[in-house]
N, C-alpha and C positions, 0 to 999 in steps of 0.2 A: 471515694464514693461520689463526690461532686462531678468528677469527670464521667463517671458511669451514668449518672442522671442526665447530664448534658448530652451525652452520646445517644441515649435512648430517646430523648426528646427530639434530637435531630433526625433519628430514624423514623419518627412519626410522620415527618413531612412527606417523603416519597410514598409511604403507606397510604396516607390520606389522599394524595394526588391520584394514586392508582385506583383506589376504591371509588373516589368521586368520579373519575374519568369513566370507569366501567359502568357505574350506575347511571351517570348522565347520558352515556351512549345508548343504554337500553331504553331510557325514557325518550331520547331523541327519535328512536325508531318508532315509538308509539305516539309521536307528537300530534298526528291528526285526531286520534281518539281523545286526546286531552282537550283539544279545542271543542270537539263535539260535546264532551262531557260538560265543559264550562257553559256552553250555550244552553244545553238541556237543563242544567241546574238553575239557570236564569229564567227558565220558562219561555225561551225564545224559539220560534220556528227555525229549524236549521236549514239553511240554504248554502250553496257553494260560495256565494258572494259574502255572506256573513262569516263563513269559515275562513276565507282568505283575509278578510278585514281583521278578524280576531287574531289570526296567526301573525299578521303584521304588528298588531298592537302588543302582543306578547313577545315579539322578537323571534318567533319560531320559524320565520321565513329566511332567517340569516343562516350562513354556513355553520356547520356543527362546531368547529373550533372557535368561531367568533362567539357563539352562544355560551360555550363552555367557559372561555376565559372571561367573558362578561360576568357570568355567575360566580366564578372563582374570585374575581376581583371584588365582587360584592361580599362574598363570604369572608374575605380577609378583613374587610371594614365593618363586619357585623351586619351586613345587609344580605339576607338570604332570599329576598324577593317577596312576592305577595301571593297569598293563597288563591288558587283558582276558584275555590268554592266560596269562602267567606269574604275574600277581598281584603283580609287583614294581613298585617305584617307577619311573616312566617316566624322569624326569630322570637317576636313577642308572644305569639300564640304558643310556640313550642315550649319556651321557658316557663310559661304559665302552667303547663301540665307537669313539669318536672317535680315540684314539691310532693305531689300525690304519689308519684312513683318512688321517689326517694324514701318517703315515709313508709310505704308498703315494703320496700326492700329492707329497711331497718328492722321493722317488726318481724318480718319473716325470717331474717338471719338470726335475730335474737332468740326467737322461739325455737329455731332449729338447733342452735347451740345448747340452749337450756335442756332440750329433750335428748339430743343425740349423744352428747359427751357423757353424761352419767349412765345412760343405757348401754352405750358401747363399752364403757369400762366395767360396768356390772356384768355384762354378758361374758366378757373375757375372764373376769375373776371367778365367775360361776361356770366355767367352761364345762360343757357336756352334762350339765345339770338341768333340771326343769326350767329354772329361770333363764338360762342361756337359750334353750330350745324355744321358749315362749317368745323371747325378744327377737330371736332370729326369724320366727314365723311372722311376727308382726312387721318386721322390717322388710321381709320378702313380699308380703302382701302390699304394704304401703309403696314399695318401689315399683311394683308391677302395675298399679292402677294409674291411668292417665289423669292429668290434672282436671280435665273437663268432667270426667266421671266423678272424681272426688268432690268437685264443686257442686255438682248436681246432687250427690248423695248427702252432703252437708246441708244443702238447701232443703232437701226433702225432710231430713230429720229435725234440724234445729230451727228452721224457718217455717215450714209448712205444718209439720206434725206437732212439734212442741211450741212453736210460736215465740221462741226466746229471742231470736235475732232477725233483723230485716234481710229480705232477699236482695234488695238493691241498697247500696250505700246511701245513707241519709246525709252524708257529709261531703258530697261531691263539691269541689271548688273550695273546700276549707282545708287549711293546713295547720300545723303546729298543735297546740293544746286542744283546739276544737275538734280536729280530726282524730287525735289519740283518745279523747274522752268519749267519743261516740262508738256505738256498737257496730257501725258499718264496716269497720276494718277487720273485725274478728274472723269472719268466714273467709275472705280472701287470704288473710294471713295463715289461717289454719290449712287452707288448701295447698298453699305453696310449702308450708313447713312440713306437712306430712310426707310429701315426696322427698324433700331434701333430707329430713331427719332420718328417714328410712335408709337412704343411701349412705349417709354419714355414719349411722350406727354400725353398719356392717364394716365400713372402712376402719373406724376407730377400734372396733373389736379385733380385727385382724392386726392392726398396728400394735395394740397393747399386748396381744399374744406373742407377737414377734419380739417385742422388747423384753417380755418376761422370761423368754428363753435365752437371753444373752448372758454372757459370763458375769458382767458387772452386777446383775441382779442376784445371781447365785452367790457372788461374793458378799453382797450387802446382807443377804439373808443369813449367811454363815457368821457374819459379825454381829448378828442380833438386831439389825436395823428393822424397825416395825414395818409391816407390809403397807400400811397406809402412807408412811413417809416415803417408801420406795415409789409408790404410785404418784404421789403428789409432787415430789421433788425431782424425780428422774423420768419416769415413764410419761408423765403428762406433757413434758416438754417435747418429746418426740411426737406425741399426739397433736400438739399445737402446730408443729411444722407441717404435718400432713394436712391438718385442718386448713391451714393457709392456702394450700394448693386447691382444695375443694372450694373454699370460699371465693378465691379469685375467679373461678369459672362461674360459680353460681351468682355472685354479685354482678358480674358482667351481664348475665342473662336478665337478672332482676331489674337492673338499672335501665336496660334496654326496653323494659316494659314487658311483662308477661301478657301477651296480647289476648290469649284465650281467657285467662282468669279476670283480667281487667274488663273484658267485654261482657262476660257472664254477670259479673257483679256491678257493671256500669261504674267501675272505679275510674275516675276521670284522670288517667295518667297518659304517658306517652305511648304505651302499648295500645290502648284503645284508640288514641289519636292516629296511630299508624294504620290500624285496621280500617278506620273510617276513611282515611286518606286514600288507601289502596282501593277501597270500594268505589269512591267517587273520583278516582284518577286525579287526585290533587298532587301532582308531581313535585312542585316546590316543597311541599310538606314532607313528602316521602324522601326527598333528597336530604332534608334537614335531619330526618331520622337516621338515614344511612351514615351521615357524618357523625352524629352523636354516638352511634354504635361503635364506629371505628375508634373514636377518641376514648370511649369508655373501656374497651378491651385492652388498648395499649396502656392506659393509665392504671387500670386495675392490676395488670401483669407487672408493671413497674413497681407498684406498691408491694405486691407479693414478693418480688425479688428482694426489696429492701427489708421486708420482715424476715425473710430467710436469713439474711445477714445478721439481723438482730437476735433472732432466736437460736441460731446455730453459728457460732464464730468460725467453725470449720468451713462454712460456705464462703467463698470469696467472690466478690463481684468484679466483672470485667477483667478477669485474669490476674487479680491481685495475688500476691504471695503472702 
C-alpha cells in the first residue's frame, strides 16, 4: 500500500503541471484585459503608457514560458504571487478562505449521510409500498431542483416568511465553534444536502435491493438470522463501499467551493472567492483556485481508493494479489 500511495503522489506531479500550464496559457492570452482591470480597480485613467508600465511591473511583457516557470518556481516555494485587486499575498488570502469552505463541506456531508442512508434503506425494505413511493418522489424532486432554486426557496420560506434564519451568514470570517454555533450555516448546508441526499437515497436504495437479492442473504434468512442483523452486518457494508464513491466526487466539488451557494448566502469561502476573482479578472487568485481544485480531486480519489481497500479486502490496490 505504501508503494501505491507513493506512485499516486508521483502521478500528481504531471497532472498538476499539465493543468497549471493549460490554465496559465489561457490567462496569458487575456493578459491585456488583466492589466486594464487592475488599473480600473485602482481608479486610474487607462492609457497605453500606463498599460505598458503595468505590464512591465507585473512581468506580463516577458515570454510565456518565462512567466510560467517564474510562477511555477514561486508555487513550489509557497509564493503564488500578489492579488491584482487587493495587492495582498495570494496564498495567504486563499488559505484564509479555506476554513469556511471546509466547515460547510463537513456539515453538508454529515447532513447528507444522516438523511440519505436511513431513507435509502427504508425505501428498499418497504419496496413498492407507500413509504417507498413517497421517498422516491421526494428524492426525484430534490434531485431535479438546481441549487440556486433550492437556495432561493429556503430563503423565501425560512428567512423571509418565517424569519427563523438569516438570509446572509452572520458568521463570515469566523471558524470553528463560532461558525458552527451560529444559524448562518444552516441554510447553505440544507441547500447542498437536499440535492446530495436525494441522489444518494436513490443510489442506496438500488444498492440495498441488489444485495437483498443475492444468495447469501437468502441463506442467512433460511438460517433464521434476523433481518435487522442482515442489514447492519452485511448489506450496510456494501452500501458504504458505494457511498465512498459518491462522497469522493461530492467532497471534491464541495472543497472546491460551491460557487453559487456561497455567493447567494455570502458564505466567505473559496467558491465565493473564485467568483469574485473571475469577475474582477484577478488571475493570480484564479490560478491558485485551479491548483487547489487539481490537488483536491487527486487527494480525494486517493483516499477513496484506500477506503475501498479497507472496506472490501477483495479490492487490491496497485495490482496486488
